BANULO-992533 format. One record per residue (C-alpha): residue number from 1; residue in three letters; x, z, y. Coordinates in pm, whole numbers, plus 50000, padded with zeros to 5 digits. Layout:
N
GUFI / NUM / ALA / X / Z / Y;
...
END
This chain:
197
GUFI / 1 / MET / 64670 / 32745 / 66982;
GUFI / 2 / THR / 64998 / 32915 / 67227;
GUFI / 3 / GLN / 65304 / 32740 / 67242;
GUFI / 4 / PRO / 65573 / 33002 / 67279;
GUFI / 5 / GLU / 65740 / 33005 / 67559;
GUFI / 6 / HIS / 66126 / 32886 / 67449;
GUFI / 7 / PRO / 66191 / 32758 / 67071;
GUFI / 8 / ALA / 66378 / 32977 / 66847;
GUFI / 9 / TYR / 66728 / 32988 / 66873;
GUFI / 10 / ALA / 66968 / 32968 / 66590;
GUFI / 11 / HIS / 67103 / 33317 / 66674;
GUFI / 12 / PRO / 67079 / 33534 / 66960;
GUFI / 13 / THR / 67402 / 33523 / 67212;
GUFI / 14 / LEU / 67491 / 33696 / 67497;
GUFI / 15 / GLY / 67650 / 33490 / 67822;
GUFI / 16 / PHE / 67813 / 33077 / 67635;
GUFI / 17 / GLY / 67734 / 33132 / 67309;
GUFI / 18 / VAL / 67844 / 33436 / 67240;
GUFI / 19 / PRO / 67672 / 33593 / 66897;
GUFI / 20 / ALA / 67481 / 33965 / 67020;
GUFI / 21 / THR / 67695 / 34114 / 66777;
GUFI / 22 / SER / 67954 / 34410 / 66742;
GUFI / 23 / ASP / 68239 / 34309 / 66901;
GUFI / 24 / PRO / 68282 / 33964 / 66825;
GUFI / 25 / HIS / 68609 / 33750 / 66913;
GUFI / 26 / HIS / 68494 / 33586 / 67217;
GUFI / 27 / PHE / 68606 / 33524 / 67635;
GUFI / 28 / VAL / 68466 / 33671 / 67958;
GUFI / 29 / VAL / 68525 / 33565 / 68371;
GUFI / 30 / ALA / 68508 / 33847 / 68564;
GUFI / 31 / ILE / 68380 / 33718 / 68871;
GUFI / 32 / PRO / 68386 / 33922 / 69164;
GUFI / 33 / ARG / 68144 / 33984 / 69449;
GUFI / 34 / GLY / 68248 / 33790 / 69787;
GUFI / 35 / ASN / 68418 / 33454 / 69809;
GUFI / 36 / ALA / 68780 / 33498 / 69814;
GUFI / 37 / ALA / 68885 / 33700 / 69516;
GUFI / 38 / PRO / 69012 / 33531 / 69223;
GUFI / 39 / VAL / 68834 / 33504 / 68900;
GUFI / 40 / LEU / 68949 / 33612 / 68586;
GUFI / 41 / ILE / 68947 / 33498 / 68247;
GUFI / 42 / ARG / 69022 / 33723 / 67985;
GUFI / 43 / GLU / 69030 / 33701 / 67621;
GUFI / 44 / HIS / 68890 / 33972 / 67363;
GUFI / 45 / LEU / 68984 / 33967 / 67017;
GUFI / 46 / GLY / 68725 / 34179 / 66926;
GUFI / 47 / MET / 68759 / 34322 / 66562;
GUFI / 48 / GLY / 68999 / 34111 / 66420;
GUFI / 49 / SER / 69291 / 34265 / 66645;
GUFI / 50 / GLU / 69524 / 34525 / 66460;
GUFI / 51 / THR / 69502 / 34759 / 66717;
GUFI / 52 / ALA / 69286 / 34840 / 67089;
GUFI / 53 / ARG / 69661 / 34813 / 67307;
GUFI / 54 / GLU / 69602 / 34396 / 67110;
GUFI / 55 / GLN / 69237 / 34380 / 67208;
GUFI / 56 / VAL / 69205 / 34218 / 67544;
GUFI / 57 / ILE / 69458 / 33955 / 67647;
GUFI / 58 / ASP / 69459 / 33845 / 68041;
GUFI / 59 / ARG / 69443 / 33466 / 68031;
GUFI / 60 / VAL / 69462 / 33287 / 68407;
GUFI / 61 / LEU / 69382 / 33409 / 68729;
GUFI / 62 / LEU / 69213 / 33164 / 68915;
GUFI / 63 / GLU / 69144 / 33147 / 69279;
GUFI / 64 / ARG / 68810 / 33181 / 69436;
GUFI / 65 / HIS / 68825 / 32793 / 69541;
GUFI / 66 / ARG / 68969 / 32634 / 69203;
GUFI / 67 / TRP / 68686 / 32813 / 69031;
GUFI / 68 / THR / 68433 / 32717 / 69295;
GUFI / 69 / ALA / 68541 / 32323 / 69210;
GUFI / 70 / ILE / 68486 / 32387 / 68815;
GUFI / 71 / ARG / 68218 / 32618 / 68720;
GUFI / 72 / ALA / 67922 / 32348 / 68771;
GUFI / 73 / GLU / 68038 / 32074 / 68562;
GUFI / 74 / VAL / 68230 / 32359 / 68268;
GUFI / 75 / GLY / 67879 / 32498 / 68262;
GUFI / 76 / ARG / 67708 / 32178 / 68198;
GUFI / 77 / ALA / 67914 / 32123 / 67955;
GUFI / 78 / PHE / 67970 / 32406 / 67737;
GUFI / 79 / ASN / 67523 / 32408 / 67798;
GUFI / 80 / ALA / 67550 / 32084 / 67600;
GUFI / 81 / ARG / 67704 / 32208 / 67373;
GUFI / 82 / LEU / 67515 / 32475 / 67269;
GUFI / 83 / LYS / 67194 / 32266 / 67280;
GUFI / 84 / GLU / 67275 / 32071 / 67030;
GUFI / 85 / HIS / 67336 / 32414 / 66846;
GUFI / 86 / ASP / 66994 / 32556 / 66917;
GUFI / 87 / LEU / 67141 / 32835 / 67120;
GUFI / 88 / ALA / 67046 / 32948 / 67456;
GUFI / 89 / THR / 67238 / 32829 / 67762;
GUFI / 90 / GLY / 67436 / 33047 / 68005;
GUFI / 91 / THR / 67506 / 33061 / 68344;
GUFI / 92 / TRP / 67747 / 33201 / 68548;
GUFI / 93 / LYS / 67661 / 33556 / 68728;
GUFI / 94 / ILE / 67861 / 33818 / 68933;
GUFI / 95 / GLY / 68019 / 33978 / 68654;
GUFI / 96 / ASP / 68141 / 33962 / 68392;
GUFI / 97 / THR / 67974 / 33654 / 68189;
GUFI / 98 / PRO / 68090 / 33688 / 67787;
GUFI / 99 / VAL / 68207 / 33293 / 67691;
GUFI / 100 / ASP / 68233 / 33187 / 67327;
GUFI / 101 / ARG / 68575 / 33201 / 67153;
GUFI / 102 / LEU / 68625 / 32862 / 67124;
GUFI / 103 / LEU / 68467 / 32742 / 67492;
GUFI / 104 / GLY / 68665 / 33028 / 67593;
GUFI / 105 / LYS / 68993 / 32855 / 67503;
GUFI / 106 / GLU / 68869 / 32496 / 67603;
GUFI / 107 / LEU / 68811 / 32668 / 67955;
GUFI / 108 / CYS / 69158 / 32821 / 67971;
GUFI / 109 / VAL / 69300 / 32449 / 67888;
GUFI / 110 / LEU / 69109 / 32407 / 68228;
GUFI / 111 / ALA / 69199 / 32655 / 68406;
GUFI / 112 / TRP / 69548 / 32645 / 68320;
GUFI / 113 / ALA / 69550 / 32297 / 68421;
GUFI / 114 / ILE / 69452 / 32359 / 68753;
GUFI / 115 / GLU / 69604 / 32697 / 68859;
GUFI / 116 / HIS / 69860 / 32560 / 69063;
GUFI / 117 / LEU / 69747 / 32234 / 69129;
GUFI / 118 / ASP / 69707 / 32011 / 69422;
GUFI / 119 / SER / 69343 / 32098 / 69530;
GUFI / 120 / GLU / 69284 / 31742 / 69617;
GUFI / 121 / LYS / 69447 / 31640 / 69218;
GUFI / 122 / ILE / 69150 / 31935 / 69042;
GUFI / 123 / GLY / 68840 / 31638 / 69019;
GUFI / 124 / SER / 69020 / 31404 / 68846;
GUFI / 125 / ALA / 69145 / 31735 / 68592;
GUFI / 126 / VAL / 68755 / 31837 / 68527;
GUFI / 127 / ARG / 68737 / 31444 / 68431;
GUFI / 128 / ASN / 69037 / 31419 / 68210;
GUFI / 129 / TRP / 68918 / 31757 / 68027;
GUFI / 130 / LEU / 68563 / 31638 / 67989;
GUFI / 131 / ALA / 68733 / 31351 / 67797;
GUFI / 132 / LEU / 68852 / 31529 / 67580;
GUFI / 133 / ARG / 68699 / 31597 / 67202;
GUFI / 134 / PRO / 68686 / 32003 / 67116;
GUFI / 135 / GLU / 68933 / 31951 / 66933;
GUFI / 136 / GLU / 69184 / 31816 / 67140;
GUFI / 137 / ARG / 69153 / 32127 / 67383;
GUFI / 138 / TRP / 69156 / 32366 / 67101;
GUFI / 139 / TRP / 69468 / 32218 / 66957;
GUFI / 140 / LEU / 69639 / 32255 / 67369;
GUFI / 141 / PHE / 69437 / 32545 / 67400;
GUFI / 142 / GLY / 69664 / 32701 / 67057;
GUFI / 143 / MET / 69982 / 32541 / 67169;
GUFI / 144 / THR / 70010 / 32719 / 67536;
GUFI / 145 / ALA / 69845 / 33038 / 67450;
GUFI / 146 / ALA / 70142 / 33084 / 67165;
GUFI / 147 / THR / 70416 / 33049 / 67394;
GUFI / 148 / VAL / 70306 / 33094 / 67717;
GUFI / 149 / GLY / 69940 / 33211 / 67737;
GUFI / 150 / GLY / 70006 / 33559 / 67983;
GUFI / 151 / ILE / 69895 / 33551 / 68339;
GUFI / 152 / GLY / 70218 / 33598 / 68433;
GUFI / 153 / ASP / 70351 / 33268 / 68276;
GUFI / 154 / ALA / 70172 / 32975 / 68481;
GUFI / 155 / ASP / 70469 / 32796 / 68580;
GUFI / 156 / GLN / 70632 / 32724 / 68229;
GUFI / 157 / GLY / 70649 / 32524 / 67933;
GUFI / 158 / TRP / 70289 / 32432 / 67821;
GUFI / 159 / ARG / 70101 / 32547 / 68141;
GUFI / 160 / VAL / 70313 / 32268 / 68324;
GUFI / 161 / ALA / 70296 / 32066 / 68079;
GUFI / 162 / LEU / 69906 / 32027 / 68088;
GUFI / 163 / ARG / 69903 / 32025 / 68458;
GUFI / 164 / TYR / 70069 / 31732 / 68440;
GUFI / 165 / ALA / 69893 / 31577 / 68132;
GUFI / 166 / LEU / 69526 / 31671 / 68372;
GUFI / 167 / GLY / 69604 / 31667 / 68680;
GUFI / 168 / ASP / 69767 / 31353 / 68690;
GUFI / 169 / THR / 69536 / 31064 / 68677;
GUFI / 170 / ALA / 69242 / 31054 / 68605;
GUFI / 171 / GLN / 69124 / 30916 / 68273;
GUFI / 172 / ASN / 68883 / 30615 / 68444;
GUFI / 173 / GLU / 69219 / 30516 / 68622;
GUFI / 174 / LEU / 69406 / 30474 / 68290;
GUFI / 175 / LEU / 69186 / 30325 / 68145;
GUFI / 176 / LYS / 69128 / 29988 / 68350;
GUFI / 177 / PRO / 69231 / 29654 / 68152;
GUFI / 178 / ARG / 69567 / 29550 / 68304;
GUFI / 179 / THR / 69619 / 29146 / 68391;
GUFI / 180 / LEU / 69968 / 29017 / 68262;
GUFI / 181 / VAL / 70186 / 28801 / 68500;
GUFI / 182 / GLY / 70347 / 28500 / 68277;
GUFI / 183 / LYS / 70425 / 28132 / 68312;
GUFI / 184 / ALA / 70244 / 27903 / 68127;
GUFI / 185 / GLY / 70389 / 27808 / 67758;
GUFI / 186 / PRO / 70296 / 27570 / 67529;
GUFI / 187 / GLY / 69982 / 27442 / 67497;
GUFI / 188 / GLY / 69851 / 27637 / 67830;
GUFI / 189 / GLN / 69913 / 27950 / 67667;
GUFI / 190 / GLY / 70078 / 28264 / 67907;
GUFI / 191 / THR / 70441 / 28310 / 67771;
GUFI / 192 / LEU / 70542 / 28737 / 67841;
GUFI / 193 / PRO / 70857 / 28789 / 68069;
GUFI / 194 / LEU / 71056 / 28899 / 67733;
GUFI / 195 / PHE / 71106 / 28566 / 67512;
GUFI / 196 / ASP / 71204 / 28360 / 67904;
GUFI / 197 / ASP / 71544 / 28238 / 67886;
END
């Protein structure tokens, strides 16, 4: 008896977890040929949209070096989640890579945070994004997309907030315990400055 080449998946998918069905709601990461052209992330609303005009929303255009800085970590994170749900893993490829609608929302949150972030802070933004739960990323997407979720909204509202929230300080630096410096009180215990005379 021979082993199958790969385990049976929960259902067939395209790219990063997009159901292989007729016109599902999903995202597409369009990666052009060449090393300099920017990467476009689009949301395809699928059959849920009311008109053909509203079917595709351009969400963010990332300079190529910014995309290159995040693609490997995002791919690893997404593939780990797909494996947990018994789905085939994906890879980024030249041309259009379909991305599951929930994963696409999460990708937009990171892309929006780094689109104008100082390049040296992108690593911190990725670590902070990885530290968020999927539900937190979905909420951030919803808040941002409702008001400033288009391709030309980069320096407004929630887009700026995401840049500061994810790109400012690495999560591991935020969580380091601090020591309080205070005077010794009765019994040798330290006192807080709040209670000084």
